[in-house]
C-alpha positions in Angstrom: 14.4 -231.2 -101.7 10.9 -230.5 -103.2 9.7 -227.8 -105.6 6.1 -228.8 -106.1 4.6 -231.9 -107.7 6.2 -231.6 -111.2 10.0 -232.1 -111.5 11.6 -228.9 -112.7 14.0 -228.2 -115.5 17.2 -227.3 -113.7 19.8 -224.9 -115.2 23.2 -225.3 -113.5 25.4 -222.2 -113.9 24.8 -218.5 -113.3 26.8 -217.1 -116.2 25.4 -215.6 -119.4 24.8 -219.0 -121.1 22.8 -220.3 -118.2 20.6 -217.2 -117.8 20.0 -217.0 -121.5 19.0 -220.6 -121.6 16.5 -220.2 -118.8 14.8 -217.1 -120.3 14.9 -218.7 -123.8 12.8 -221.7 -122.5 10.2 -219.3 -121.3 10.2 -217.4 -124.6 9.6 -220.6 -126.4 6.5 -221.3 -124.3 7.9 -223.9 -121.8 5.9 -223.5 -118.7 7.3 -226.2 -116.4 9.0 -225.3 -113.1 12.4 -223.9 -113.8 15.2 -223.4 -111.4 18.6 -221.7 -112.0 21.3 -222.9 -109.7 24.4 -220.7 -109.2 27.3 -221.2 -106.8 27.7 -217.5 -106.4 25.5 -215.8 -103.7 24.5 -212.8 -105.9 22.4 -212.2 -109.0 24.1 -213.4 -112.2 26.2 -210.9 -113.9 28.3 -210.4 -117.1 31.7 -211.8 -116.4 33.1 -210.3 -119.6 32.8 -206.9 -118.0 35.0 -207.8 -115.0 38.5 -207.4 -116.5 37.6 -204.2 -118.3 35.1 -201.5 -117.3 34.3 -203.1 -113.9 38.0 -203.5 -112.9 38.7 -199.9 -113.9 35.8 -198.7 -111.7 33.8 -197.3 -114.6 30.7 -199.3 -113.8 29.4 -200.8 -110.6 27.8 -204.1 -109.8 24.3 -203.1 -110.7 25.4 -202.2 -114.2 26.7 -205.6 -115.0 23.7 -207.6 -113.8 22.3 -209.9 -116.5 18.8 -209.2 -115.3 17.1 -207.7 -112.3 15.4 -209.9 -109.7 12.0 -208.8 -110.9 12.7 -210.2 -114.4 13.3 -213.7 -113.0 10.1 -213.4 -110.9 8.1 -212.4 -113.9 9.5 -215.2 -115.9 8.8 -217.8 -113.2 12.5 -218.6 -112.9 13.4 -219.7 -109.3 16.9 -218.8 -108.2 19.0 -221.0 -106.0 22.0 -218.9 -105.3 25.2 -219.7 -103.3 24.5 -223.3 -104.1 27.3 -225.5 -105.6 26.2 -228.5 -107.7 28.5 -231.3 -106.7 27.3 -234.4 -108.7 24.8 -235.5 -111.3 23.0 -238.8 -110.7 21.8 -239.7 -114.2 20.0 -242.9 -113.3 17.8 -241.2 -110.7 17.8 -237.9 -112.5 19.0 -236.1 -109.4 21.4 -233.3 -108.9 23.4 -233.2 -105.6 23.8 -229.6 -104.3 26.0 -228.8 -101.4 23.9 -227.8 -98.4 20.6 -228.5 -100.2 20.5 -232.3 -100.6 19.4 -233.7 -103.9 17.2 -232.0 -106.5 15.3 -234.3 -108.9 15.0 -232.8 -112.4 12.9 -233.4 -115.4 15.8 -232.2 -117.5 19.2 -230.6 -116.6 20.9 -227.9 -118.6 24.6 -227.7 -117.7 26.0 -224.2 -118.2 29.0 -224.2 -115.8 31.2 -222.3 -118.2 35.0 -222.6 -118.1 37.8 -222.5 -115.6 41.4 -221.2 -115.8 44.0 -223.8 -116.6 46.1 -224.2 -113.4 49.3 -226.0 -112.8 51.9 -223.3 -111.9 53.2 -224.1 -108.4 53.7 -221.4 -105.7 51.6 -218.9 -103.8 48.2 -218.0 -105.3 48.1 -215.2 -107.9 45.1 -212.8 -108.3 42.4 -214.0 -110.7 39.5 -212.1 -112.3 36.8 -214.8 -112.8 34.3 -213.5 -110.2 33.2 -210.1 -109.1 34.8 -210.4 -105.6 38.1 -211.4 -107.3 37.9 -208.2 -109.4 37.2 -206.2 -106.3 40.2 -207.7 -104.6 42.5 -207.0 -107.5 41.3 -203.4 -107.8 41.9 -202.8 -104.1 45.4 -204.2 -104.3 46.4 -202.0 -107.3 48.0 -198.6 -106.9 49.4 -196.0 -109.2 53.2 -196.6 -109.8 53.0 -200.2 -108.6 54.3 -203.1 -110.7 52.0 -205.9 -111.9 52.7 -209.1 -113.9 50.0 -210.6 -116.0 50.5 -214.2 -117.0 48.8 -214.8 -120.3 48.4 -212.6 -123.4 45.0 -213.9 -124.5 41.8 -211.7 -124.4 41.5 -212.0 -120.6 45.1 -211.1 -120.0 45.1 -208.2 -122.4 42.0 -206.7 -120.8 43.4 -207.1 -117.3 46.7 -205.6 -118.4 45.0 -202.7 -120.1 42.9 -202.0 -117.0 45.8 -202.2 -114.6 47.7 -199.8 -116.8 44.7 -197.5 -116.8 44.8 -197.6 -113.0 48.4 -196.3 -113.2 50.4 -199.5 -112.7 53.5 -200.6 -114.6 52.5 -203.8 -116.3 54.5 -206.7 -117.7 52.6 -209.4 -119.7 54.3 -212.8 -120.1 53.1 -215.5 -122.5 54.6 -218.9 -123.4 53.5 -218.8 -127.0 55.6 -217.6 -129.9 52.7 -215.6 -131.3 49.0 -215.3 -130.6 46.3 -217.0 -132.9 45.3 -215.1 -136.0 43.2 -212.1 -135.2 44.8 -211.6 -131.7 48.1 -209.9 -132.5 46.6 -206.5 -133.2 45.8 -206.3 -129.4 49.5 -206.5 -128.5 50.7 -203.3 -130.3 47.7 -201.5 -128.7 48.9 -202.7 -125.2 52.4 -201.6 -126.0 51.2 -198.2 -127.0 49.6 -197.9 -123.6 53.0 -198.6 -122.0 52.5 -202.3 -121.3 55.6 -204.5 -121.8 54.8 -207.8 -123.5 57.2 -210.7 -123.6 56.3 -213.7 -125.7 58.1 -217.1 -125.4 58.1 -216.6 -121.6 56.7 -219.6 -120.0 56.0 -219.1 -116.3 56.9 -222.2 -114.3 56.8 -221.0 -110.7 55.2 -218.2 -108.6 57.2 -216.7 -105.7 56.1 -214.8 -102.6 54.4 -215.6 -99.4 50.6 -215.4 -98.9 50.2 -214.0 -102.5 52.3 -214.4 -105.6 54.7 -211.4 -105.9 57.3 -212.9 -108.3 57.5 -215.3 -111.2 60.2 -217.5 -112.7 60.2 -218.6 -116.3 61.4 -221.8 -118.0 64.5 -219.9 -119.2 65.4 -218.9 -115.6 64.3 -215.3 -115.8 62.8 -213.9 -112.6 60.6 -210.8 -112.2 59.3 -209.2 -109.0 56.0 -207.3 -108.7 53.6 -206.1 -106.1 50.9 -208.3 -107.6 50.7 -211.2 -110.1 47.5 -212.0 -112.1 46.9 -215.4 -113.7 45.1 -215.0 -117.0 46.1 -218.2 -118.7 44.0 -220.3 -121.0 40.7 -221.9 -120.1 39.1 -225.3 -120.3 35.4 -226.4 -120.1 34.2 -226.7 -116.5 32.9 -230.1 -117.2 33.6 -231.9 -113.9 29.9 -232.7 -113.4 29.6 -234.3 -116.8 32.9 -236.2 -116.7 32.2 -237.7 -113.2 28.8 -238.8 -114.4 30.2 -240.4 -117.6 28.2 -238.0 -119.8 29.7 -237.0 -123.2 28.8 -233.8 -125.1 27.4 -234.4 -128.5 26.3 -232.0 -131.3 24.0 -229.0 -131.3 20.4 -229.7 -130.7 18.4 -228.7 -133.7 16.0 -225.8 -133.2 17.2 -225.1 -129.7 19.6 -222.1 -130.1 22.8 -222.7 -128.2 21.8 -226.0 -126.6 23.9 -229.1 -127.3 22.9 -232.8 -126.8 24.8 -235.2 -124.6 24.9 -239.0 -124.3 22.1 -238.6 -121.6 18.7 -237.7 -123.2 17.8 -235.8 -120.0 21.0 -233.6 -119.9 21.8 -230.7 -122.2 24.7 -228.4 -122.2 25.3 -224.8 -123.3 28.0 -222.2 -123.4 31.7 -222.8 -122.9 31.2 -226.2 -121.2 29.8 -227.4 -124.6 33.2 -227.1 -126.2 34.4 -230.5 -127.2 36.7 -232.2 -129.7 
């Protein structure tokens, strides 16, 4: 896969961190070829809007775009959309991309974000990590219907609030005794909206057929609903780094949000940079 004579800087990830990193390079005067690789087929958008205003239907897809197509063109940022990066080859400085072969890079910036922590067996629940998932959840919701949201963190609270706004009866379940400092004020607000919140309720199984429509907790309690949404904790989407044996190091001085790694030609930014 060739993109001219000079090897490009390749940003992997179409979320806010990846887009900001790409534009920041141009703002700092970097003029080398620059490619943004995203596994989604559409222009990058603000995922943080999905469980709130977008799910409620208050804004459309254009309103949550991180930048219009023309902005990428003016900045000289090439977009490779609908392309999933599957492996880093550090020794050859190549990135394997499904359906596109291998792309040699001058430097790679990994901005793959985070993924929900899975592990609950049973039929799949709804999720709100992508725009199509939010569309699917909104289409399945109906006034007077019952929804269960698993997870009382920021994502779960936003989803629960939006589903309640859409007219659903909402139950939030969370395995923790309390939420971290600074989070608890969100629970009384949810309860004032009519959302039922039950802490110390660890969901261990989803029930239903093609989609989850029931949950069972570790204490044996069972709840039925028309839809179940998984909004559990997240972890860094660091599969590319782990498989390549690359470790995240500290922040790179003078680079904004970029972090160093054990490979001098690979940097990371955003949620994937979280490390112990």
